[in-house]
Backbone as numpy.savetxt, mean C-alpha at the origin, in Angstrom:
# Nx Ny Nz CAx CAy CAz Cx Cy Cz
38.04 -26.85 -14.49 36.93 -27.59 -14.08 35.70 -27.58 -15.26
35.69 -28.97 -15.10 33.99 -29.16 -16.40 33.01 -28.31 -16.09
32.62 -28.29 -17.84 30.94 -27.20 -17.41 30.04 -28.22 -16.64
30.38 -29.52 -16.27 28.90 -29.95 -15.33 29.41 -29.43 -14.07
30.69 -29.63 -13.64 31.35 -29.41 -12.25 30.87 -27.97 -12.08
31.25 -27.19 -13.20 30.93 -25.44 -12.79 29.99 -25.52 -12.08
28.86 -25.96 -13.30 27.47 -26.07 -12.69 26.89 -26.33 -11.76
26.90 -27.69 -11.20 27.17 -28.13 -9.69 27.64 -26.97 -8.75
28.56 -26.80 -9.31 29.48 -25.45 -8.31 28.54 -24.10 -7.66
27.87 -23.72 -9.04 26.87 -23.09 -9.19 25.74 -22.97 -8.03
25.12 -24.28 -8.57 23.77 -24.90 -7.38 23.97 -24.80 -6.59
25.45 -25.29 -5.72 25.82 -25.42 -4.57 25.75 -23.98 -4.10
25.88 -23.06 -4.45 26.04 -21.53 -3.97 24.87 -20.93 -3.75
23.80 -21.44 -4.87 22.44 -20.85 -5.12 21.56 -21.67 -4.07
22.04 -22.84 -3.46 21.06 -23.91 -3.16 20.50 -23.46 -1.48
21.12 -22.75 -0.40 20.73 -21.62 0.72 19.86 -21.04 0.56
19.69 -20.18 -0.75 18.78 -18.69 -0.82 17.23 -19.85 -1.87
18.13 -20.81 -2.44 16.28 -21.20 -2.82 16.10 -22.38 -1.10
16.96 -23.02 -0.63 16.00 -23.54 0.85 15.45 -22.08 1.74
16.07 -20.78 1.43 15.40 -19.72 2.05 14.08 -19.70 1.62
14.12 -18.99 0.27 12.80 -19.11 -0.15 11.83 -19.91 -0.54
12.27 -21.17 -0.49 11.44 -22.36 -0.39 10.21 -22.33 1.31
11.91 -21.77 2.27 10.80 -22.15 3.67 10.19 -21.07 3.87
10.10 -19.38 3.49 9.41 -18.05 3.83 8.31 -18.20 3.05
8.74 -18.60 1.73 7.33 -18.34 0.34 6.51 -18.91 0.34
7.21 -20.22 -0.61 6.55 -21.29 -0.99 5.98 -22.01 -0.23
6.58 -22.72 1.03 5.69 -23.55 1.79 4.56 -23.05 2.49
4.48 -21.99 2.50 3.22 -20.78 3.09 2.18 -20.55 2.23
3.10 -20.50 0.98 1.69 -20.28 0.13 1.19 -21.64 -0.53
1.99 -22.61 -0.16 1.36 -23.88 -0.41 0.57 -24.24 0.37
1.29 -24.28 1.29 -0.05 -24.51 2.66 -1.64 -23.37 2.87
-1.44 -22.60 2.06 -2.73 -21.80 2.36 -3.66 -21.79 1.10
-2.76 -22.61 -0.09 -3.28 -23.17 -1.05 -4.48 -24.53 -0.44
-3.55 -25.35 0.07 -4.06 -26.51 0.67 -5.50 -26.31 1.08
-4.80 -25.34 2.56 -6.25 -24.84 3.32 -7.08 -24.39 2.86
-7.10 -23.89 1.50 -8.25 -22.99 1.33 -8.67 -24.51 0.57
-8.39 -25.08 0.37 -9.11 -27.09 -0.13 -10.17 -27.22 0.60
-10.02 -27.22 2.03 -10.07 -27.71 3.09 -11.25 -27.46 3.87
-12.36 -28.15 4.79 -13.36 -27.42 5.48 -12.62 -27.96 6.79
-12.22 -26.28 7.69 -12.29 -26.50 9.02 -13.19 -26.08 9.57
-13.63 -26.76 10.62 -14.58 -26.49 11.69 -14.03 -27.62 12.85
-13.00 -26.13 13.66 -13.00 -26.47 15.14 -11.68 -27.54 14.83
-11.72 -28.94 15.34 -10.92 -29.87 15.13 -11.09 -30.98 13.96
-12.30 -30.39 13.51 -12.26 -31.46 12.11 -12.11 -30.68 10.90
-11.72 -31.48 10.20 -10.89 -31.13 8.76 -11.38 -32.35 7.72
-12.12 -31.74 6.54 -12.39 -32.67 6.07 -11.70 -32.24 4.22
-11.94 -32.46 3.18 -11.47 -32.09 1.91 -12.64 -31.72 1.06
-12.59 -30.42 1.05 -14.14 -29.80 0.36 -13.58 -29.52 -1.16
-12.43 -29.04 -1.91 -12.12 -28.93 -2.97 -12.22 -27.89 -3.14
-13.13 -27.28 -4.35 -13.09 -25.85 -4.68 -14.41 -25.25 -3.84
-15.29 -25.92 -2.85 -16.64 -25.39 -1.87 -16.33 -24.13 -1.56
-15.14 -23.91 -0.89 -14.49 -22.55 -0.51 -14.61 -21.61 -0.89
-13.92 -21.74 -2.58 -14.23 -20.50 -3.58 -15.19 -20.19 -3.85
-16.12 -21.28 -4.04 -17.57 -21.23 -4.34 -18.55 -20.12 -3.70
-17.95 -20.75 -2.35 -18.20 -19.90 -1.04 -18.16 -18.67 -1.16
-17.16 -18.18 -1.09 -16.61 -16.86 -1.02 -16.66 -16.38 -2.24
-17.14 -16.28 -3.82 -17.25 -16.13 -4.51 -18.71 -15.49 -4.57
-19.49 -16.22 -4.00 -21.11 -16.15 -4.02 -21.46 -15.45 -2.32
-20.86 -15.17 -2.08 -20.84 -14.30 -0.43 -20.58 -12.52 -0.98
-21.85 -11.67 -1.04 -21.81 -10.49 -1.39 -20.63 -9.77 0.12
-20.05 -10.51 0.93 -19.60 -9.38 1.88 -17.69 -9.33 1.03
-17.58 -10.75 0.22 -16.45 -10.60 -0.41 -16.27 -9.93 -1.47
-17.39 -9.53 -2.14 -17.51 -8.53 -3.23 -17.59 -6.79 -2.70
-17.94 -7.16 -1.60 -18.25 -5.04 -0.91 -16.62 -5.31 -0.47
-15.86 -6.60 0.31 -14.33 -6.02 0.52 -14.05 -5.63 -0.97
-13.80 -5.99 -1.55 -12.79 -6.55 -3.29 -12.95 -4.77 -3.60
-14.34 -4.28 -3.65 -14.73 -3.28 -4.31 -14.38 -1.50 -3.05
-14.49 -1.98 -1.47 -13.46 -1.49 -0.23 -12.25 -1.37 -0.64
-11.76 -2.22 -0.83 -10.67 -2.59 -1.25 -10.01 -1.83 -2.45
-10.52 -1.50 -3.34 -10.15 -0.93 -4.71 -10.25 0.68 -4.64
-11.11 0.99 -3.90 -11.65 1.99 -3.50 -10.25 2.74 -2.76
-10.43 2.16 -1.50 -9.24 2.48 -0.77 -7.96 2.42 -0.74
-7.49 1.65 -1.85 -6.00 1.73 -2.88 -6.09 2.87 -3.67
-7.66 3.38 -4.63 -6.93 4.13 -5.36 -7.33 5.51 -4.48
-7.86 6.30 -3.75 -8.13 6.95 -3.02 -6.79 7.55 -2.50
-5.84 6.47 -1.46 -5.03 6.79 -0.93 -3.87 6.77 -1.85
-3.47 6.04 -2.50 -2.63 6.08 -3.30 -2.86 7.00 -4.81
-3.81 7.55 -4.75 -3.88 9.14 -5.19 -3.46 9.96 -4.67
-3.64 10.28 -3.71 -3.00 11.43 -2.53 -1.85 10.77 -2.28
-1.29 9.39 -2.16 -0.24 9.29 -2.12 1.05 10.19 -2.96
0.71 9.98 -4.07 1.30 10.40 -5.36 1.23 11.90 -5.54
-0.08 12.51 -5.36 -0.17 14.18 -5.43 0.28 14.64 -4.31
0.50 14.01 -3.10 1.04 14.78 -2.01 2.51 14.81 -1.66
2.74 13.52 -2.75 4.35 13.06 -2.32 5.17 14.06 -2.91
4.79 13.99 -4.47 5.08 14.99 -5.28 5.49 16.41 -5.04
4.48 16.95 -4.54 4.03 18.04 -4.10 5.22 18.63 -3.44
5.57 17.73 -2.19 6.19 18.08 -0.91 7.61 17.61 -1.24
8.20 16.73 -2.61 9.55 16.64 -2.98 9.79 17.98 -3.80
8.82 18.92 -4.78 9.07 19.71 -5.38 9.40 20.78 -4.64
8.76 21.33 -3.02 8.97 21.82 -2.04 10.39 21.49 -1.93
10.83 20.47 -1.09 12.06 20.24 -0.64 13.10 20.59 -1.36
12.84 20.06 -3.03 13.56 20.46 -3.85 14.45 21.86 -4.28
13.06 22.60 -3.77 13.67 24.03 -4.49 13.98 24.95 -3.12
13.79 24.18 -1.85 14.58 25.10 -0.31 15.95 24.79 -0.59
16.61 25.88 0.21 17.97 25.71 -0.09 18.14 25.48 1.89
17.83 26.14 2.50 17.68 25.85 3.98 16.96 25.11 4.89
17.70 24.19 5.81 16.87 23.53 6.55 16.17 22.47 5.76
17.14 22.14 4.34 16.63 20.86 3.77 16.42 19.52 4.20
17.17 19.13 5.43 17.90 17.99 6.36 16.75 18.00 7.11
16.45 18.70 7.88 15.50 18.90 9.17 14.28 18.63 8.57
13.73 19.24 7.43 12.60 18.79 6.79 12.55 17.33 6.28
13.16 17.01 5.80 13.42 15.91 4.93 12.86 14.42 6.26
13.54 14.95 7.51 13.55 14.01 8.54 11.84 14.10 9.18
11.88 15.48 9.32 10.04 15.44 9.77 9.35 15.22 8.78
9.33 15.26 7.33 8.41 14.48 7.11 8.64 12.86 6.60
9.48 12.36 7.13 9.83 10.85 7.14 9.41 10.34 8.31
9.30 10.94 9.80 9.04 10.68 10.55 7.93 9.72 10.91
6.95 9.95 9.86 5.80 9.14 10.16 5.86 7.44 9.24
6.74 7.87 8.06 6.84 6.06 7.84 7.48 5.31 8.47
8.45 6.43 9.56 9.26 5.12 10.37 8.68 4.83 11.48
7.51 5.04 11.78 6.64 4.43 12.98 5.75 3.57 12.32
6.16 2.42 13.45 5.64 1.55 12.56 4.05 1.47 12.59
3.57 0.60 11.81 2.00 1.06 11.07 0.88 0.76 12.16
1.11 -0.34 13.27 0.55 -0.17 14.23 0.72 0.75 15.47
1.77 0.55 16.05 1.76 2.42 16.40 1.54 3.59 16.14
1.63 3.69 14.89 0.93 4.95 14.16 -0.56 4.90 14.48
-1.05 4.03 14.26 -2.51 3.83 14.27 -3.23 3.93 15.73
-2.72 3.38 16.56 -2.90 3.76 18.13 -2.63 5.13 18.56
-1.78 5.80 17.65 -1.77 6.91 17.92 -3.15 7.92 17.57
-3.41 7.63 16.37 -4.58 8.65 15.92 -5.90 8.09 16.47
-5.92 6.97 16.79 -6.78 6.39 17.38 -7.04 7.00 19.17
-6.03 7.39 19.42 -6.27 8.50 20.67 -6.35 9.78 20.24
-6.33 10.16 19.07 -6.26 11.79 18.68 -7.62 11.47 18.27
-8.22 10.28 17.44 -9.49 10.59 16.82 -10.70 10.39 18.38
-10.29 10.13 19.46 -11.38 10.20 20.07 -12.25 11.04 20.29
-13.83 10.37 20.22 -14.86 11.61 20.29 -14.93 13.05 21.62
-14.44 11.82 22.83 -15.05 12.81 23.57 -12.99 13.70 23.93
-12.17 12.87 24.36 -11.62 13.32 24.80 -10.12 13.57 23.41
-9.94 13.26 22.29 -9.39 13.56 21.42 -8.77 14.82 20.84
-7.41 15.09 20.77 -7.14 16.06 20.46 -7.54 17.05 18.89
-8.13 15.95 17.96 -8.83 16.28 17.14 -10.06 17.21 17.24
-10.79 16.34 17.82 -12.32 17.15 18.60 -12.12 18.51 19.10
-10.88 18.53 19.94 -10.86 19.32 20.94 -10.41 21.00 20.16
-9.39 20.40 18.93 -9.12 21.72 18.23 -10.38 22.14 16.98
-11.04 20.90 16.94 -12.21 21.74 15.56 -12.85 22.09 16.60
-13.88 22.04 17.58 -14.45 23.02 18.89 -13.40 24.16 18.90
-11.90 24.60 19.47 -11.18 25.20 19.58 -11.34 26.19 18.81
-11.65 26.11 17.49 -11.37 26.92 16.71 -12.67 26.96 15.60
-13.61 26.61 16.58 -15.36 26.43 16.10 -15.52 25.94 14.87
-14.74 24.70 14.36 -14.88 24.31 13.27 -15.81 23.61 12.84
-15.92 22.58 14.44 -17.49 21.79 15.01 -17.77 22.08 16.03
-19.29 22.10 16.24 -20.25 22.79 17.33 -20.20 21.47 18.04
-19.77 20.29 18.10 -19.87 19.00 18.46 -19.00 18.17 18.71
-18.55 16.99 19.05 -17.53 15.95 19.02 -18.16 15.26 17.65
-17.09 14.62 16.99 -17.70 14.05 15.69 -16.91 12.70 16.41
-17.69 11.69 15.86 -17.32 10.34 16.37 -17.15 9.61 15.09
-15.19 10.22 14.51 -14.51 9.56 13.57 -14.75 8.41 13.25
-14.96 7.48 13.96 -14.73 6.43 13.94 -15.98 5.44 13.78
-16.89 6.10 14.60 -18.29 5.47 14.38 -19.44 5.82 13.35
-19.39 6.17 12.51 -20.11 6.61 11.07 -19.37 5.99 9.80
-19.69 5.22 9.11 -19.01 4.51 7.63 -18.53 5.69 7.04
-19.06 6.74 7.09 -18.37 7.68 5.88 -16.92 7.80 6.59
-17.29 8.75 7.68 -16.12 9.47 8.44 -14.84 8.20 8.72
-15.67 6.96 8.95 -14.27 5.92 9.41 -13.61 5.55 8.27
-14.31 5.70 7.01 -13.46 5.36 5.80 -12.56 6.70 5.60
-12.93 7.45 5.80 -11.95 8.46 5.14 -10.96 8.63 6.24
-11.17 8.42 7.61 -10.38 8.22 8.61 -9.19 7.39 8.62
-9.41 6.54 7.99 -8.43 5.11 7.67 -7.59 5.61 6.56
-8.25 6.53 5.57 -7.62 6.87 4.24 -6.31 8.05 4.74
-7.43 8.73 5.52 -6.44 9.60 5.90 -4.93 9.12 7.12
-5.01 8.44 7.47 -4.01 8.18 8.33 -3.38 6.90 7.47
-3.80 6.14 6.61 -3.01 5.69 5.49 -2.03 6.62 4.44
-2.53 7.90 4.06 -1.98 9.02 3.61 -1.01 9.11 4.59
-1.34 9.43 5.75 -0.27 10.37 6.50 1.06 9.59 6.68
1.07 8.03 6.53 2.10 7.04 6.99 2.75 6.93 5.48
1.85 7.34 4.48 2.33 6.68 3.01 3.24 7.86 2.30
2.35 9.02 2.69 3.59 9.97 1.74 4.82 10.17 1.43
5.36 9.86 2.99 6.74 10.51 2.73 7.91 9.53 2.56
6.82 8.11 1.80 7.91 7.34 0.94 8.02 7.56 -0.65
6.86 7.92 -1.06 6.40 8.69 -2.36 7.18 9.48 -2.18
7.32 10.82 -1.42 8.02 11.73 -1.49 9.67 11.54 -1.40
10.10 10.43 -0.44 11.48 10.15 -1.04 11.80 10.21 -2.50
10.71 9.02 -2.68 10.75 8.20 -4.39 11.48 9.67 -5.20
10.51 10.53 -5.14 10.09 11.71 -6.16 11.10 12.37 -5.71
11.94 12.67 -4.88 12.60 13.89 -3.99 14.27 13.38 -5.30
14.25 11.68 -4.90 14.89 11.32 -5.30 15.25 11.64 -7.29
14.23 11.46 -7.90 13.73 11.16 -9.28 13.89 13.13 -9.77
13.61 13.65 -8.86 14.09 14.94 -8.93 15.91 15.57 -9.21
16.25 14.93 -8.44 17.76 15.11 -8.55 18.56 14.61 -9.94
17.48 13.67 -10.60 18.30 12.76 -11.75 17.87 13.63 -12.86
16.90 14.84 -12.62 16.66 16.07 -13.95 17.85 16.67 -14.16
18.35 16.48 -15.89 19.36 17.39 -15.78 19.26 18.67 -15.67
20.02 19.38 -14.82 19.99 20.96 -14.58 19.91 22.03 -16.05
20.59 21.55 -17.05 21.01 22.17 -18.26 19.15 22.15 -18.89
18.21 21.66 -18.53 16.59 21.38 -19.02 16.28 22.44 -18.40
16.34 22.81 -17.36 15.45 24.10 -16.68 16.40 25.28 -17.19
17.76 25.17 -17.12 18.30 26.59 -17.71 18.26 26.87 -19.01
17.74 25.83 -19.92 17.03 25.73 -21.28 15.82 26.18 -21.23
14.85 26.38 -20.33 13.61 26.92 -20.31 13.34 28.16 -20.04
14.63 28.38 -19.27 14.53 29.85 -18.52 15.05 30.80 -19.09
16.33 30.27 -20.02 16.19 31.34 -21.01 15.12 31.38 -22.23
14.35 30.50 -22.45 13.30 30.49 -23.20 11.94 31.12 -22.24
12.19 31.72 -21.15 11.00 32.27 -20.52 10.09 31.62 -20.53
10.28 30.33 -19.98 9.07 29.48 -19.35 8.62 29.61 -17.90
7.11 29.55 -18.02 7.04 30.00 -16.78 7.11 28.71 -15.35
7.05 28.68 -14.54 7.36 27.93 -13.58 6.07 26.55 -13.91
4.98 26.91 -14.34 4.06 25.68 -14.89 4.67 24.73 -15.91
5.08 25.64 -16.83 6.03 25.37 -18.11 6.78 24.35 -17.75
7.77 25.16 -17.20 9.04 24.24 -16.58 8.05 23.29 -15.90
7.44 22.82 -15.40 6.85 21.59 -14.64 6.62 20.59 -15.90
5.86 21.37 -15.98 4.93 20.51 -17.56 5.96 19.89 -18.42
7.01 20.53 -18.64 7.80 20.18 -19.74 9.51 20.18 -20.36
8.92 19.93 -18.47 11.25 19.74 -18.35 10.48 18.56 -16.57
9.64 18.56 -15.99 9.93 18.09 -14.53 8.81 16.83 -15.06
7.69 16.92 -15.41 6.99 15.91 -15.50 7.38 14.73 -16.50
7.88 15.04 -17.92 8.57 14.51 -18.28 9.52 13.11 -18.05
10.72 13.77 -17.30 11.40 13.04 -16.33 10.80 12.33 -15.56
9.81 12.97 -14.89 9.19 12.02 -13.92 8.09 11.19 -13.71
7.35 11.11 -15.55 6.58 10.45 -15.46 6.55 8.91 -15.46
7.75 8.20 -15.74 7.93 6.70 -15.98 8.12 6.14 -14.22
8.52 7.23 -13.51 9.01 6.75 -11.93 7.56 7.23 -11.46
6.46 8.42 -11.31 5.39 8.06 -10.67 4.69 6.96 -11.03
4.59 6.42 -12.43 3.90 5.19 -12.73 4.29 4.13 -11.94
5.72 3.20 -12.09 6.12 2.85 -10.93 5.59 2.88 -9.86
5.99 3.78 -9.28 5.90 3.93 -7.92 4.51 4.03 -7.27
3.51 4.31 -8.36 1.95 4.22 -7.88 1.53 2.74 -8.07
2.39 1.84 -9.07 2.22 0.81 -9.09 2.23 -0.15 -7.76
3.62 0.00 -7.40 4.09 -0.25 -6.09 3.54 -0.21 -4.83
2.96 1.12 -5.17 2.31 1.69 -3.77 1.17 1.07 -3.90
0.55 0.91 -4.77 -1.30 0.22 -4.97 -0.86 -1.41 -4.44
0.84 -2.11 -4.79 0.36 -3.50 -4.33 0.95 -3.39 -3.03
1.32 -2.33 -2.16 1.30 -2.22 -1.01 0.17 -1.94 0.05
-0.31 -1.38 -0.73 -1.48 -0.72 0.15 -2.99 -1.58 -0.13
-3.04 -2.52 -1.05 -3.90 -3.11 -1.28 -4.20 -4.58 -0.28
-3.01 -4.41 -0.01 -2.84 -6.10 1.19 -2.29 -5.67 2.52
-2.86 -4.32 2.62 -2.24 -3.31 3.83 -3.35 -3.88 4.67
-3.18 -4.40 6.14 -4.04 -5.08 6.95 -4.05 -3.80 8.67
-2.41 -3.61 9.26 -2.37 -3.10 10.27 -2.78 -1.57 10.69
-3.43 -0.67 10.05 -3.79 0.37 10.10 -5.66 0.08 10.53
-6.25 -0.39 9.90 -7.94 -0.88 9.05 -8.03 -1.96 10.76
-7.10 -2.54 10.69 -7.08 -3.81 11.80 -7.25 -2.83 13.29
-6.28 -1.95 13.78 -6.40 -1.63 14.36 -7.07 -0.45 15.01
-7.72 0.43 14.10 -8.63 1.29 14.02 -9.87 1.18 13.86
-10.37 0.01 13.20 -12.01 -0.05 12.95 -12.17 -1.82 13.21
-11.09 -2.58 13.19 -11.37 -3.72 12.54 -12.49 -3.87 11.29
-12.47 -3.04 10.94 -13.54 -3.60 9.24 -15.06 -3.06 9.49
-15.18 -2.14 11.28 -16.43 -1.49 11.11 -16.51 0.29 11.07
-17.56 0.55 11.00 -18.61 0.22 11.39 -19.42 -0.45 10.54
-20.13 -0.95 10.45 -21.08 -2.32 10.05 -20.64 -2.26 8.58
-18.96 -2.88 8.34 -18.46 -3.20 7.20 -18.08 -2.25 6.59
-17.65 -0.79 6.95 -17.68 0.06 6.33 -16.13 0.10 5.90
-15.22 -0.12 6.45 -13.94 -0.71 6.41 -13.14 -1.84 6.13
-13.76 -2.72 5.94 -13.54 -3.95 6.02 -12.79 -4.22 4.59
-11.95 -3.83 4.28 -11.27 -4.34 3.09 -10.65 -5.90 3.11
-10.01 -6.62 1.92 -10.01 -7.89 2.16 -9.00 -8.22 3.15
-7.77 -7.80 3.48 -7.19 -8.49 4.68 -7.63 -8.58 6.27
-8.44 -7.29 6.24 -9.26 -7.22 7.30 -10.43 -8.57 6.91
-11.12 -8.50 6.05 -11.92 -9.79 6.30 -11.50 -11.18 5.91
-10.09 -11.27 5.39 -9.63 -12.70 5.44 -9.41 -12.62 7.41
-8.83 -11.50 8.29 -8.55 -11.66 9.46 -9.58 -12.04 10.15
-10.68 -11.32 10.03 -12.17 -12.13 11.16 -13.26 -13.41 10.29
-12.64 -13.51 9.05 -13.10 -14.83 8.92 -12.73 -16.31 9.46
-10.93 -15.58 9.78 -10.34 -17.15 10.22 -10.39 -17.05 11.67
-10.20 -15.52 12.50 -10.03 -15.44 13.75 -11.00 -15.30 14.60
-12.23 -14.81 14.31 -13.24 -14.55 14.50 -14.54 -15.32 13.77
-14.72 -15.82 13.06 -15.88 -16.94 12.60 -15.45 -18.31 12.23
-13.54 -18.50 12.84 -13.23 -19.73 12.50 -13.28 -20.80 11.12
-13.62 -19.84 10.09 -13.48 -20.78 9.14 -12.33 -20.45 8.55
-10.94 -21.55 8.95 -10.14 -21.54 7.68 -10.04 -21.51 6.90
-10.91 -22.45 6.05 -10.79 -22.83 4.60 -11.29 -21.47 3.76
-12.07 -21.16 4.07 -12.36 -19.49 3.83 -11.72 -18.40 3.38
-11.04 -18.40 4.82 -10.32 -17.44 4.59 -8.78 -17.70 4.05
-8.36 -19.08 3.70 -7.13 -18.93 2.67 -7.82 -18.84 1.44
-9.14 -19.22 1.08 -9.50 -18.94 -0.16 -9.55 -17.42 -0.24
-9.89 -16.77 0.52 -10.09 -14.87 0.50 -8.44 -15.13 0.37
-7.48 -15.51 0.72 -6.02 -15.19 0.86 -5.30 -15.41 -0.73
-5.81 -16.25 -1.29 -5.57 -17.14 -2.12 -6.01 -15.87 -3.34
-7.26 -15.48 -3.25 -7.69 -14.61 -4.31 -6.61 -12.90 -4.23
-6.77 -12.65 -2.85 -6.14 -11.54 -2.81 -4.63 -11.63 -3.36
-4.31 -13.08 -3.37 -2.80 -13.12 -3.67 -3.14 -12.96 -5.44
-4.16 -13.27 -6.12 -4.60 -13.02 -7.50 -4.18 -11.19 -7.81
-5.05 -10.95 -7.05 -5.34 -9.56 -7.29 -3.85 -8.77 -7.27
-2.96 -9.22 -5.91 -1.45 -8.54 -6.19 -0.76 -9.53 -7.07
-1.16 -9.77 -7.86 -0.19 -10.96 -8.74 -0.50 -9.88 -10.12
-1.53 -10.07 -9.86 -1.87 -9.24 -11.47 -1.18 -7.74 -11.73
-1.42 -6.85 -10.51 -0.45 -5.75 -10.02 1.15 -6.03 -10.61
1.76 -6.85 -9.79 2.70 -6.93 -10.25 3.36 -7.68 -11.21
2.56 -8.70 -12.07 2.50 -8.89 -13.10 2.76 -7.04 -14.52
1.63 -6.06 -14.52 1.84 -4.97 -14.94 3.08 -4.02 -14.43
3.74 -4.32 -13.47 4.77 -3.45 -12.82 5.95 -4.22 -13.88
5.73 -5.41 -13.91 6.81 -6.05 -14.34 7.36 -5.82 -15.92
5.38 -5.93 -16.71 5.35 -5.31 -18.17 5.86 -4.26 -18.34
5.44 -3.22 -17.22 6.01 -2.02 -17.40 7.36 -1.87 -17.44
7.77 -2.13 -16.86 9.75 -2.35 -16.28 10.61 -2.72 -17.74
9.75 -3.70 -18.13 10.17 -4.42 -19.63 9.85 -3.70 -20.38
9.08 -2.95 -20.97 8.42 -2.40 -21.94 9.57 -1.02 -21.96
9.80 -0.12 -20.46 10.67 0.54 -20.75 12.51 0.22 -20.60
12.63 -0.61 -20.35 13.75 -1.34 -20.49 14.21 -1.84 -22.20
13.53 -2.17 -22.83 13.46 -2.33 -24.35 13.20 -0.53 -25.11
12.54 0.03 -24.81 12.51 1.16 -25.56 13.82 1.97 -25.14
14.78 1.66 -24.12 15.89 2.64 -23.96 16.93 1.81 -24.39
16.83 0.25 -24.81 17.60 -0.54 -25.26 18.04 0.26 -26.97
16.37 0.60 -27.52 16.55 0.55 -29.24 16.81 2.39 -28.83
């Protein structure tokens, strides 16, 4: 078989994958970008060029949503990392009921985001919710709290629900990373009389540092484009206190019927996600090059 024929055979094998990627990735992206260049009002559509981008970038609501997205992502990812690592360390030390606890901790991650958000919507209901009942029963609150009715409590509530769902995934990654730490390092540290904190600082942390950075980057990419929890619980309210970029995109498209501007918001959100993805790729390349040397 000639070299040219081998190449053609290889292209024939990967052609279905390329067609699939083109259908589910490239075509929707191209269509979204083309829509962002149009002015859509009902059944009337006309080419607007970059006018939608100028409108979006000149709108204070976009910058407010961008800031909220960064704040929501930073707070959620930080709590994911801290709590996920703490739970992983706890499970790694346990010798009994480890499997049962793993399943229990992973349950929130296995629940669909919209379903989990609906459950928490009922739990946080001001008059009949379980959360307010428990707070009043333990005298931690004298009156029902409107968790989703005030800007600050609404923002903290959606962060709490996102943390409830996101921590198990990080815990699973950290637990897998802990299994790769050579036990000889812990034995040597114990022989040197190292305390628990010193073993974590000089053995566990150096072995997990790269995994933590990669996990936090991937978690940030997933969190900043997340819609389900906020969309179900608050739809961006009250008064825009939880209107992150994905929610602003949805509200602009399906509530305000401004599809061109919504597509422009989607493209700008894609730019943010691609920037995080580029950081992740650069990070993994640096680690691979360092390992090769």
